[in-house]
N, CA, C and O atoms as a Maestro MAE file, in Angstrom:
{
 s_m_m2io_version
 :::
 2.0.0
}

f_m_ct {
 s_m_title
 :::
 protein
 m_atom[296] {
  # First column is atom index #
  i_m_mmod_type
  r_m_x_coord
  r_m_y_coord
  r_m_z_coord
  i_m_residue_number
  s_m_chain_name
  s_m_pdb_residue_name
  s_m_pdb_atom_name
  i_m_atomic_number
  :::
  1 25 3.689 5.386 15.261 1 A "MET " " N  " 7
  2 3 3.030 4.373 14.453 1 A "MET " " CA " 6
  3 2 3.629 4.397 13.041 1 A "MET " " C  " 6
  4 15 3.882 5.463 12.480 1 A "MET " " O  " 8
  5 25 3.844 3.234 12.492 2 A "LYS " " N  " 7
  6 3 4.395 3.095 11.142 2 A "LYS " " CA " 6
  7 2 3.298 3.405 10.117 2 A "LYS " " C  " 6
  8 15 2.182 2.898 10.224 2 A "LYS " " O  " 8
  9 25 3.619 4.231 9.136 3 A "SER " " N  " 7
  10 3 2.647 4.548 8.095 3 A "SER " " CA " 6
  11 2 2.399 3.307 7.229 3 A "SER " " C  " 6
  12 15 3.200 2.372 7.210 3 A "SER " " O  " 8
  13 25 1.277 3.326 6.520 4 A "PHE " " N  " 7
  14 3 0.951 2.210 5.642 4 A "PHE " " CA " 6
  15 2 2.034 2.029 4.574 4 A "PHE " " C  " 6
  16 15 2.436 0.904 4.278 4 A "PHE " " O  " 8
  17 25 2.499 3.128 4.003 5 A "TYR " " N  " 7
  18 3 3.534 3.060 2.968 5 A "TYR " " CA " 6
  19 2 4.781 2.363 3.498 5 A "TYR " " C  " 6
  20 15 5.323 1.474 2.841 5 A "TYR " " O  " 8
  21 25 5.236 2.759 4.676 6 A "HIS " " N  " 7
  22 3 6.445 2.145 5.229 6 A "HIS " " CA " 6
  23 2 6.231 0.657 5.522 6 A "HIS " " C  " 6
  24 15 7.142 -0.152 5.351 6 A "HIS " " O  " 8
  25 25 5.040 0.310 5.959 7 A "TYR " " N  " 7
  26 3 4.706 -1.105 6.146 7 A "TYR " " CA " 6
  27 2 4.746 -1.839 4.794 7 A "TYR " " C  " 6
  28 15 5.328 -2.917 4.683 7 A "TYR " " O  " 8
  29 25 4.129 -1.249 3.790 8 A "LEU " " N  " 7
  30 3 4.029 -1.877 2.467 8 A "LEU " " CA " 6
  31 2 5.404 -2.142 1.855 8 A "LEU " " C  " 6
  32 15 5.575 -3.104 1.106 8 A "LEU " " O  " 8
  33 25 6.371 -1.302 2.168 9 A "MET " " N  " 7
  34 3 7.701 -1.438 1.576 9 A "MET " " CA " 6
  35 2 8.392 -2.752 1.948 9 A "MET " " C  " 6
  36 15 9.335 -3.164 1.272 9 A "MET " " O  " 8
  37 25 7.939 -3.406 3.002 10 A "LYS " " N  " 7
  38 3 8.552 -4.700 3.345 10 A "LYS " " CA " 6
  39 2 8.214 -5.770 2.302 10 A "LYS " " C  " 6
  40 15 8.853 -6.822 2.261 10 A "LYS " " O  " 8
  41 25 7.220 -5.505 1.467 11 A "TYR " " N  " 7
  42 3 6.817 -6.451 0.424 11 A "TYR " " CA " 6
  43 2 7.487 -6.195 -0.923 11 A "TYR " " C  " 6
  44 15 7.272 -6.946 -1.874 11 A "TYR " " O  " 8
  45 25 8.305 -5.130 -1.010 12 A "ARG " " N  " 7
  46 3 9.002 -4.866 -2.275 12 A "ARG " " CA " 6
  47 2 9.888 -6.046 -2.629 12 A "ARG " " C  " 6
  48 15 10.529 -6.650 -1.769 12 A "ARG " " O  " 8
  49 25 9.908 -6.357 -3.914 13 A "ASN " " N  " 7
  50 3 10.687 -7.499 -4.366 13 A "ASN " " CA " 6
  51 2 11.057 -7.277 -5.830 13 A "ASN " " C  " 6
  52 15 10.187 -6.943 -6.635 13 A "ASN " " O  " 8
  53 25 12.322 -7.454 -6.190 14 A "PRO " " N  " 7
  54 3 12.712 -7.271 -7.590 14 A "PRO " " CA " 6
  55 2 11.956 -8.205 -8.543 14 A "PRO " " C  " 6
  56 15 11.728 -7.874 -9.706 14 A "PRO " " O  " 8
  57 25 11.580 -9.356 -8.033 15 A "LYS " " N  " 7
  58 3 10.778 -10.296 -8.816 15 A "LYS " " CA " 6
  59 2 9.490 -10.552 -8.035 15 A "LYS " " C  " 6
  60 15 9.411 -11.512 -7.268 15 A "LYS " " O  " 8
  61 25 8.479 -9.696 -8.226 16 A "PRO " " N  " 7
  62 3 7.254 -9.817 -7.435 16 A "PRO " " CA " 6
  63 2 6.649 -11.210 -7.505 16 A "PRO " " C  " 6
  64 15 6.496 -11.794 -8.578 16 A "PRO " " O  " 8
  65 25 6.307 -11.727 -6.314 17 A "LYS " " N  " 7
  66 3 5.752 -13.074 -6.216 17 A "LYS " " CA " 6
  67 2 4.224 -13.064 -6.213 17 A "LYS " " C  " 6
  68 15 3.582 -14.066 -6.527 17 A "LYS " " O  " 8
  69 25 3.654 -11.914 -5.852 18 A "ASP " " N  " 7
  70 3 2.201 -11.838 -5.738 18 A "ASP " " CA " 6
  71 2 1.742 -10.401 -5.971 18 A "ASP " " C  " 6
  72 15 2.559 -9.515 -6.224 18 A "ASP " " O  " 8
  73 25 0.444 -10.178 -5.886 19 A "SER " " N  " 7
  74 3 -0.101 -8.858 -6.195 19 A "SER " " CA " 6
  75 2 0.312 -7.802 -5.168 19 A "SER " " C  " 6
  76 15 0.431 -6.627 -5.517 19 A "SER " " O  " 8
  77 25 0.530 -8.189 -3.920 20 A "ILE " " N  " 7
  78 3 0.961 -7.208 -2.919 20 A "ILE " " CA " 6
  79 2 2.398 -6.770 -3.188 20 A "ILE " " C  " 6
  80 15 2.721 -5.592 -3.034 20 A "ILE " " O  " 8
  81 25 3.257 -7.696 -3.585 21 A "SER " " N  " 7
  82 3 4.631 -7.325 -3.949 21 A "SER " " CA " 6
  83 2 4.644 -6.384 -5.148 21 A "SER " " C  " 6
  84 15 5.407 -5.418 -5.179 21 A "SER " " O  " 8
  85 25 3.810 -6.664 -6.119 22 A "GLU " " N  " 7
  86 3 3.708 -5.791 -7.296 22 A "GLU " " CA " 6
  87 2 3.195 -4.411 -6.881 22 A "GLU " " C  " 6
  88 15 3.710 -3.393 -7.344 22 A "GLU " " O  " 8
  89 25 2.191 -4.374 -6.015 23 A "PHE " " N  " 7
  90 3 1.650 -3.122 -5.490 23 A "PHE " " CA " 6
  91 2 2.745 -2.339 -4.768 23 A "PHE " " C  " 6
  92 15 2.872 -1.132 -4.975 23 A "PHE " " O  " 8
  93 25 3.527 -2.993 -3.935 24 A "ALA " " N  " 7
  94 3 4.611 -2.335 -3.197 24 A "ALA " " CA " 6
  95 2 5.640 -1.746 -4.162 24 A "ALA " " C  " 6
  96 15 6.090 -0.615 -3.974 24 A "ALA " " O  " 8
  97 25 6.008 -2.499 -5.181 25 A "ASN " " N  " 7
  98 3 6.968 -2.001 -6.168 25 A "ASN " " CA " 6
  99 2 6.440 -0.755 -6.874 25 A "ASN " " C  " 6
  100 15 7.173 0.214 -7.070 25 A "ASN " " O  " 8
  101 25 5.184 -0.788 -7.248 26 A "GLN " " N  " 7
  102 3 4.593 0.349 -7.964 26 A "GLN " " CA " 6
  103 2 4.407 1.555 -7.040 26 A "GLN " " C  " 6
  104 15 4.626 2.692 -7.457 26 A "GLN " " O  " 8
  105 25 4.004 1.316 -5.789 27 A "ALA " " N  " 7
  106 3 3.846 2.412 -4.832 27 A "ALA " " CA " 6
  107 2 5.183 3.095 -4.581 27 A "ALA " " C  " 6
  108 15 5.236 4.311 -4.397 27 A "ALA " " O  " 8
  109 25 6.255 2.325 -4.572 28 A "TYR " " N  " 7
  110 3 7.590 2.870 -4.389 28 A "TYR " " CA " 6
  111 2 7.945 3.845 -5.517 28 A "TYR " " C  " 6
  112 15 8.595 4.864 -5.286 28 A "TYR " " O  " 8
  113 25 7.517 3.524 -6.722 29 A "GLU " " N  " 7
  114 3 7.781 4.377 -7.883 29 A "GLU " " CA " 6
  115 2 6.851 5.591 -7.951 29 A "GLU " " C  " 6
  116 15 7.129 6.541 -8.683 29 A "GLU " " O  " 8
  117 25 5.759 5.567 -7.200 30 A "ASP " " N  " 7
  118 3 4.749 6.636 -7.206 30 A "ASP " " CA " 6
  119 2 5.166 7.726 -6.220 30 A "ASP " " C  " 6
  120 15 4.956 7.591 -5.015 30 A "ASP " " O  " 8
  121 25 5.750 8.795 -6.727 31 A "HIS " " N  " 7
  122 3 6.284 9.846 -5.865 31 A "HIS " " CA " 6
  123 2 5.198 10.671 -5.176 31 A "HIS " " C  " 6
  124 15 5.498 11.430 -4.255 31 A "HIS " " O  " 8
  125 25 3.962 10.537 -5.602 32 A "SER " " N  " 7
  126 3 2.856 11.277 -4.979 32 A "SER " " CA " 6
  127 2 2.102 10.452 -3.939 32 A "SER " " C  " 6
  128 15 1.203 10.967 -3.275 32 A "SER " " O  " 8
  129 25 2.456 9.191 -3.795 33 A "PHE " " N  " 7
  130 3 1.771 8.323 -2.821 33 A "PHE " " CA " 6
  131 2 1.818 8.983 -1.440 33 A "PHE " " C  " 6
  132 15 2.856 9.520 -1.052 33 A "PHE " " O  " 8
  133 25 0.703 8.950 -0.690 34 A "PRO " " N  " 7
  134 3 0.689 9.571 0.648 34 A "PRO " " CA " 6
  135 2 1.530 8.752 1.641 34 A "PRO " " C  " 6
  136 15 0.998 7.936 2.395 34 A "PRO " " O  " 8
  137 25 2.817 8.979 1.627 35 A "LYS " " N  " 7
  138 3 3.782 8.145 2.350 35 A "LYS " " CA " 6
  139 2 3.662 8.200 3.870 35 A "LYS " " C  " 6
  140 15 4.027 7.241 4.551 35 A "LYS " " O  " 8
  141 25 3.167 9.287 4.399 36 A "MET " " N  " 7
  142 3 3.108 9.421 5.856 36 A "MET " " CA " 6
  143 2 1.735 9.059 6.431 36 A "MET " " C  " 6
  144 15 1.544 9.112 7.646 36 A "MET " " O  " 8
  145 25 0.803 8.700 5.592 37 A "SER " " N  " 7
  146 3 -0.566 8.462 6.043 37 A "SER " " CA " 6
  147 2 -0.782 7.058 6.621 37 A "SER " " C  " 6
  148 15 -0.202 6.069 6.174 37 A "SER " " O  " 8
  149 25 -1.638 7.028 7.625 38 A "SER " " N  " 7
  150 3 -2.111 5.770 8.199 38 A "SER " " CA " 6
  151 2 -3.634 5.751 8.170 38 A "SER " " C  " 6
  152 15 -4.271 5.006 8.915 38 A "SER " " O  " 8
  153 25 -4.208 6.575 7.303 39 A "ASP " " N  " 7
  154 3 -5.661 6.720 7.209 39 A "ASP " " CA " 6
  155 2 -6.194 5.941 5.999 39 A "ASP " " C  " 6
  156 15 -5.845 6.232 4.855 39 A "ASP " " O  " 8
  157 25 -7.032 4.963 6.274 40 A "TYR " " N  " 7
  158 3 -7.573 4.109 5.218 40 A "TYR " " CA " 6
  159 2 -8.253 4.920 4.119 40 A "TYR " " C  " 6
  160 15 -8.002 4.702 2.933 40 A "TYR " " O  " 8
  161 25 -9.109 5.850 4.514 41 A "HIS " " N  " 7
  162 3 -9.899 6.599 3.531 41 A "HIS " " CA " 6
  163 2 -9.019 7.511 2.666 41 A "HIS " " C  " 6
  164 15 -9.248 7.638 1.464 41 A "HIS " " O  " 8
  165 25 -8.033 8.133 3.272 42 A "GLU " " N  " 7
  166 3 -7.120 8.985 2.504 42 A "GLU " " CA " 6
  167 2 -6.363 8.163 1.457 42 A "GLU " " C  " 6
  168 15 -6.263 8.561 0.297 42 A "GLU " " O  " 8
  169 25 -5.838 7.023 1.876 43 A "ILE " " N  " 7
  170 3 -5.046 6.197 0.961 43 A "ILE " " CA " 6
  171 2 -5.929 5.564 -0.109 43 A "ILE " " C  " 6
  172 15 -5.560 5.548 -1.283 43 A "ILE " " O  " 8
  173 25 -7.092 5.041 0.284 44 A "SER " " N  " 7
  174 3 -7.949 4.396 -0.713 44 A "SER " " CA " 6
  175 2 -8.471 5.414 -1.723 44 A "SER " " C  " 6
  176 15 -8.574 5.103 -2.910 44 A "SER " " O  " 8
  177 25 -8.800 6.622 -1.275 45 A "SER " " N  " 7
  178 3 -9.233 7.670 -2.212 45 A "SER " " CA " 6
  179 2 -8.110 8.023 -3.181 45 A "SER " " C  " 6
  180 15 -8.339 8.169 -4.381 45 A "SER " " O  " 8
  181 25 -6.911 8.155 -2.658 46 A "TYR " " N  " 7
  182 3 -5.765 8.450 -3.515 46 A "TYR " " CA " 6
  183 2 -5.603 7.356 -4.578 46 A "TYR " " C  " 6
  184 15 -5.442 7.652 -5.762 46 A "TYR " " O  " 8
  185 25 -5.647 6.112 -4.149 47 A "LEU " " N  " 7
  186 3 -5.453 5.001 -5.078 47 A "LEU " " CA " 6
  187 2 -6.560 4.947 -6.127 47 A "LEU " " C  " 6
  188 15 -6.289 4.706 -7.303 47 A "LEU " " O  " 8
  189 25 -7.793 5.169 -5.710 48 A "GLU " " N  " 7
  190 3 -8.906 5.125 -6.664 48 A "GLU " " CA " 6
  191 2 -8.791 6.215 -7.723 48 A "GLU " " C  " 6
  192 15 -9.170 6.008 -8.876 48 A "GLU " " O  " 8
  193 25 -8.271 7.367 -7.334 49 A "LEU " " N  " 7
  194 3 -8.197 8.495 -8.260 49 A "LEU " " CA " 6
  195 2 -6.883 8.593 -9.034 49 A "LEU " " C  " 6
  196 15 -6.850 9.178 -10.117 49 A "LEU " " O  " 8
  197 25 -5.806 8.032 -8.495 50 A "ASN " " N  " 7
  198 3 -4.491 8.287 -9.080 50 A "ASN " " CA " 6
  199 2 -3.658 7.067 -9.453 50 A "ASN " " C  " 6
  200 15 -2.710 7.190 -10.228 50 A "ASN " " O  " 8
  201 25 -3.979 5.931 -8.936 51 A "ALA " " N  " 7
  202 3 -3.081 4.780 -9.103 51 A "ALA " " CA " 6
  203 2 -3.573 3.840 -10.191 51 A "ALA " " C  " 6
  204 15 -4.238 2.841 -9.916 51 A "ALA " " O  " 8
  205 25 -3.238 4.173 -11.429 52 A "ASP " " N  " 7
  206 3 -3.645 3.298 -12.527 52 A "ASP " " CA " 6
  207 2 -2.855 1.998 -12.548 52 A "ASP " " C  " 6
  208 15 -3.176 1.083 -13.306 52 A "ASP " " O  " 8
  209 25 -1.820 1.917 -11.716 53 A "TYR " " N  " 7
  210 3 -1.013 0.692 -11.639 53 A "TYR " " CA " 6
  211 2 -1.662 -0.392 -10.786 53 A "TYR " " C  " 6
  212 15 -1.241 -1.548 -10.838 53 A "TYR " " O  " 8
  213 25 -2.668 -0.042 -10.010 54 A "LEU " " N  " 7
  214 3 -3.330 -1.021 -9.143 54 A "LEU " " CA " 6
  215 2 -4.518 -1.613 -9.893 54 A "LEU " " C  " 6
  216 15 -5.513 -0.931 -10.143 54 A "LEU " " O  " 8
  217 25 -4.400 -2.892 -10.249 55 A "GLU " " N  " 7
  218 3 -5.438 -3.529 -11.065 55 A "GLU " " CA " 6
  219 2 -6.775 -3.634 -10.347 55 A "GLU " " C  " 6
  220 15 -7.830 -3.472 -10.960 55 A "GLU " " O  " 8
  221 25 -6.729 -3.905 -9.052 56 A "THR " " N  " 7
  222 3 -7.963 -4.032 -8.281 56 A "THR " " CA " 6
  223 2 -7.748 -3.517 -6.867 56 A "THR " " C  " 6
  224 15 -6.675 -3.696 -6.292 56 A "THR " " O  " 8
  225 25 -8.761 -2.883 -6.314 57 A "MET " " N  " 7
  226 3 -8.666 -2.370 -4.946 57 A "MET " " CA " 6
  227 2 -8.634 -3.514 -3.933 57 A "MET " " C  " 6
  228 15 -8.305 -3.298 -2.766 57 A "MET " " O  " 8
  229 25 -8.970 -4.717 -4.364 58 A "ALA " " N  " 7
  230 3 -8.902 -5.873 -3.461 58 A "ALA " " CA " 6
  231 2 -7.468 -6.093 -2.985 58 A "ALA " " C  " 6
  232 15 -7.249 -6.553 -1.865 58 A "ALA " " O  " 8
  233 25 -6.498 -5.766 -3.827 59 A "THR " " N  " 7
  234 3 -5.094 -5.891 -3.431 59 A "THR " " CA " 6
  235 2 -4.781 -4.925 -2.294 59 A "THR " " C  " 6
  236 15 -4.132 -5.299 -1.317 59 A "THR " " O  " 8
  237 25 -5.240 -3.692 -2.422 60 A "PHE " " N  " 7
  238 3 -5.051 -2.711 -1.345 60 A "PHE " " CA " 6
  239 2 -5.753 -3.193 -0.077 60 A "PHE " " C  " 6
  240 15 -5.176 -3.134 1.008 60 A "PHE " " O  " 8
  241 25 -6.978 -3.664 -0.204 61 A "ASP " " N  " 7
  242 3 -7.729 -4.125 0.970 61 A "ASP " " CA " 6
  243 2 -7.017 -5.278 1.676 61 A "ASP " " C  " 6
  244 15 -6.992 -5.334 2.905 61 A "ASP " " O  " 8
  245 25 -6.448 -6.182 0.915 62 A "GLU " " N  " 7
  246 3 -5.706 -7.301 1.500 62 A "GLU " " CA " 6
  247 2 -4.458 -6.795 2.239 62 A "GLU " " C  " 6
  248 15 -4.163 -7.233 3.351 62 A "GLU " " O  " 8
  249 25 -3.738 -5.874 1.607 63 A "ALA " " N  " 7
  250 3 -2.548 -5.306 2.241 63 A "ALA " " CA " 6
  251 2 -2.931 -4.514 3.487 63 A "ALA " " C  " 6
  252 15 -2.232 -4.570 4.498 63 A "ALA " " O  " 8
  253 25 -4.040 -3.776 3.419 64 A "TRP " " N  " 7
  254 3 -4.493 -2.985 4.570 64 A "TRP " " CA " 6
  255 2 -4.860 -3.903 5.738 64 A "TRP " " C  " 6
  256 15 -4.541 -3.603 6.888 64 A "TRP " " O  " 8
  257 25 -5.518 -5.002 5.449 65 A "GLU " " N  " 7
  258 3 -5.887 -5.960 6.492 65 A "GLU " " CA " 6
  259 2 -4.639 -6.490 7.205 65 A "GLU " " C  " 6
  260 15 -4.621 -6.599 8.431 65 A "GLU " " O  " 8
  261 25 -3.599 -6.818 6.436 66 A "LYS " " N  " 7
  262 3 -2.336 -7.282 7.027 66 A "LYS " " CA " 6
  263 2 -1.718 -6.174 7.875 66 A "LYS " " C  " 6
  264 15 -1.221 -6.428 8.972 66 A "LYS " " O  " 8
  265 25 -1.752 -4.950 7.364 67 A "TYR " " N  " 7
  266 3 -1.214 -3.793 8.072 67 A "TYR " " CA " 6
  267 2 -1.902 -3.631 9.432 67 A "TYR " " C  " 6
  268 15 -1.235 -3.473 10.455 67 A "TYR " " O  " 8
  269 25 -3.219 -3.670 9.438 68 A "GLU " " N  " 7
  270 3 -3.958 -3.505 10.696 68 A "GLU " " CA " 6
  271 2 -3.667 -4.632 11.681 68 A "GLU " " C  " 6
  272 15 -3.655 -4.414 12.892 68 A "GLU " " O  " 8
  273 25 -3.435 -5.818 11.170 69 A "THR " " N  " 7
  274 3 -3.153 -6.975 12.026 69 A "THR " " CA " 6
  275 2 -1.742 -6.922 12.602 69 A "THR " " C  " 6
  276 15 -1.528 -7.270 13.763 69 A "THR " " O  " 8
  277 25 -0.786 -6.488 11.794 70 A "GLU " " N  " 7
  278 3 0.621 -6.576 12.184 70 A "GLU " " CA " 6
  279 2 1.196 -5.308 12.824 70 A "GLU " " C  " 6
  280 15 2.191 -5.381 13.545 70 A "GLU " " O  " 8
  281 25 0.589 -4.165 12.573 71 A "VAL " " N  " 7
  282 3 1.132 -2.890 13.105 71 A "VAL " " CA " 6
  283 2 0.223 -2.397 14.226 71 A "VAL " " C  " 6
  284 15 -0.973 -2.199 14.014 71 A "VAL " " O  " 8
  285 25 0.784 -2.200 15.414 72 A "PRO " " N  " 7
  286 3 -0.026 -1.686 16.533 72 A "PRO " " CA " 6
  287 2 -0.616 -0.316 16.192 72 A "PRO " " C  " 6
  288 15 0.111 0.602 15.814 72 A "PRO " " O  " 8
  289 25 -1.915 -0.188 16.325 73 A "GLN " " N  " 7
  290 3 -2.599 1.068 16.067 73 A "GLN " " CA " 6
  291 2 -2.796 1.821 17.373 73 A "GLN " " C  " 6
  292 15 -3.220 1.252 18.378 73 A "GLN " " O  " 8
  293 25 -2.484 3.107 17.341 74 A "ILE " " N  " 7
  294 3 -2.623 3.923 18.561 74 A "ILE " " CA " 6
  295 2 -3.891 4.733 18.494 74 A "ILE " " C  " 6
  296 15 -4.193 5.486 19.421 74 A "ILE " " O  " 8
  :::
 }
 m_bond[295] {
  # First column is bond index #
  i_m_from
  i_m_to
  i_m_order
  :::
  1 1 2 1
  2 2 3 1
  3 3 4 2
  4 3 5 1
  5 5 6 1
  6 6 7 1
  7 7 8 2
  8 7 9 1
  9 9 10 1
  10 10 11 1
  11 11 12 2
  12 11 13 1
  13 13 14 1
  14 14 15 1
  15 15 16 2
  16 15 17 1
  17 17 18 1
  18 18 19 1
  19 19 20 2
  20 19 21 1
  21 21 22 1
  22 22 23 1
  23 23 24 2
  24 23 25 1
  25 25 26 1
  26 26 27 1
  27 27 28 2
  28 27 29 1
  29 29 30 1
  30 30 31 1
  31 31 32 2
  32 31 33 1
  33 33 34 1
  34 34 35 1
  35 35 36 2
  36 35 37 1
  37 37 38 1
  38 38 39 1
  39 39 40 2
  40 39 41 1
  41 41 42 1
  42 42 43 1
  43 43 44 2
  44 43 45 1
  45 45 46 1
  46 46 47 1
  47 47 48 2
  48 47 49 1
  49 49 50 1
  50 50 51 1
  51 51 52 2
  52 51 53 1
  53 53 54 1
  54 54 55 1
  55 55 56 2
  56 55 57 1
  57 57 58 1
  58 58 59 1
  59 59 60 2
  60 59 61 1
  61 61 62 1
  62 62 63 1
  63 63 64 2
  64 63 65 1
  65 65 66 1
  66 66 67 1
  67 67 68 2
  68 67 69 1
  69 69 70 1
  70 70 71 1
  71 71 72 2
  72 71 73 1
  73 73 74 1
  74 74 75 1
  75 75 76 2
  76 75 77 1
  77 77 78 1
  78 78 79 1
  79 79 80 2
  80 79 81 1
  81 81 82 1
  82 82 83 1
  83 83 84 2
  84 83 85 1
  85 85 86 1
  86 86 87 1
  87 87 88 2
  88 87 89 1
  89 89 90 1
  90 90 91 1
  91 91 92 2
  92 91 93 1
  93 93 94 1
  94 94 95 1
  95 95 96 2
  96 95 97 1
  97 97 98 1
  98 98 99 1
  99 99 100 2
  100 99 101 1
  101 101 102 1
  102 102 103 1
  103 103 104 2
  104 103 105 1
  105 105 106 1
  106 106 107 1
  107 107 108 2
  108 107 109 1
  109 109 110 1
  110 110 111 1
  111 111 112 2
  112 111 113 1
  113 113 114 1
  114 114 115 1
  115 115 116 2
  116 115 117 1
  117 117 118 1
  118 118 119 1
  119 119 120 2
  120 119 121 1
  121 121 122 1
  122 122 123 1
  123 123 124 2
  124 123 125 1
  125 125 126 1
  126 126 127 1
  127 127 128 2
  128 127 129 1
  129 129 130 1
  130 130 131 1
  131 131 132 2
  132 131 133 1
  133 133 134 1
  134 134 135 1
  135 135 136 2
  136 135 137 1
  137 137 138 1
  138 138 139 1
  139 139 140 2
  140 139 141 1
  141 141 142 1
  142 142 143 1
  143 143 144 2
  144 143 145 1
  145 145 146 1
  146 146 147 1
  147 147 148 2
  148 147 149 1
  149 149 150 1
  150 150 151 1
  151 151 152 2
  152 151 153 1
  153 153 154 1
  154 154 155 1
  155 155 156 2
  156 155 157 1
  157 157 158 1
  158 158 159 1
  159 159 160 2
  160 159 161 1
  161 161 162 1
  162 162 163 1
  163 163 164 2
  164 163 165 1
  165 165 166 1
  166 166 167 1
  167 167 168 2
  168 167 169 1
  169 169 170 1
  170 170 171 1
  171 171 172 2
  172 171 173 1
  173 173 174 1
  174 174 175 1
  175 175 176 2
  176 175 177 1
  177 177 178 1
  178 178 179 1
  179 179 180 2
  180 179 181 1
  181 181 182 1
  182 182 183 1
  183 183 184 2
  184 183 185 1
  185 185 186 1
  186 186 187 1
  187 187 188 2
  188 187 189 1
  189 189 190 1
  190 190 191 1
  191 191 192 2
  192 191 193 1
  193 193 194 1
  194 194 195 1
  195 195 196 2
  196 195 197 1
  197 197 198 1
  198 198 199 1
  199 199 200 2
  200 199 201 1
  201 201 202 1
  202 202 203 1
  203 203 204 2
  204 203 205 1
  205 205 206 1
  206 206 207 1
  207 207 208 2
  208 207 209 1
  209 209 210 1
  210 210 211 1
  211 211 212 2
  212 211 213 1
  213 213 214 1
  214 214 215 1
  215 215 216 2
  216 215 217 1
  217 217 218 1
  218 218 219 1
  219 219 220 2
  220 219 221 1
  221 221 222 1
  222 222 223 1
  223 223 224 2
  224 223 225 1
  225 225 226 1
  226 226 227 1
  227 227 228 2
  228 227 229 1
  229 229 230 1
  230 230 231 1
  231 231 232 2
  232 231 233 1
  233 233 234 1
  234 234 235 1
  235 235 236 2
  236 235 237 1
  237 237 238 1
  238 238 239 1
  239 239 240 2
  240 239 241 1
  241 241 242 1
  242 242 243 1
  243 243 244 2
  244 243 245 1
  245 245 246 1
  246 246 247 1
  247 247 248 2
  248 247 249 1
  249 249 250 1
  250 250 251 1
  251 251 252 2
  252 251 253 1
  253 253 254 1
  254 254 255 1
  255 255 256 2
  256 255 257 1
  257 257 258 1
  258 258 259 1
  259 259 260 2
  260 259 261 1
  261 261 262 1
  262 262 263 1
  263 263 264 2
  264 263 265 1
  265 265 266 1
  266 266 267 1
  267 267 268 2
  268 267 269 1
  269 269 270 1
  270 270 271 1
  271 271 272 2
  272 271 273 1
  273 273 274 1
  274 274 275 1
  275 275 276 2
  276 275 277 1
  277 277 278 1
  278 278 279 1
  279 279 280 2
  280 279 281 1
  281 281 282 1
  282 282 283 1
  283 283 284 2
  284 283 285 1
  285 285 286 1
  286 286 287 1
  287 287 288 2
  288 287 289 1
  289 289 290 1
  290 290 291 1
  291 291 292 2
  292 291 293 1
  293 293 294 1
  294 294 295 1
  295 295 296 2
  :::
 }
}
């Protein structure tokens, strides 16, 4: 199964078009991001406590919803 981080990286863009692209760019720069995790609670807790670059958790929730829809969960 593809981790959330690896899924999110498909949205990286040198000129971010939306909040998910901006989130992907910032997560890429965050060397402590839980890159191998596919656990919603682990990632959301990390973001709430450590990711001052994420303006709103709604962006994470939107990206997570896309992740669950597009990546087969085992």
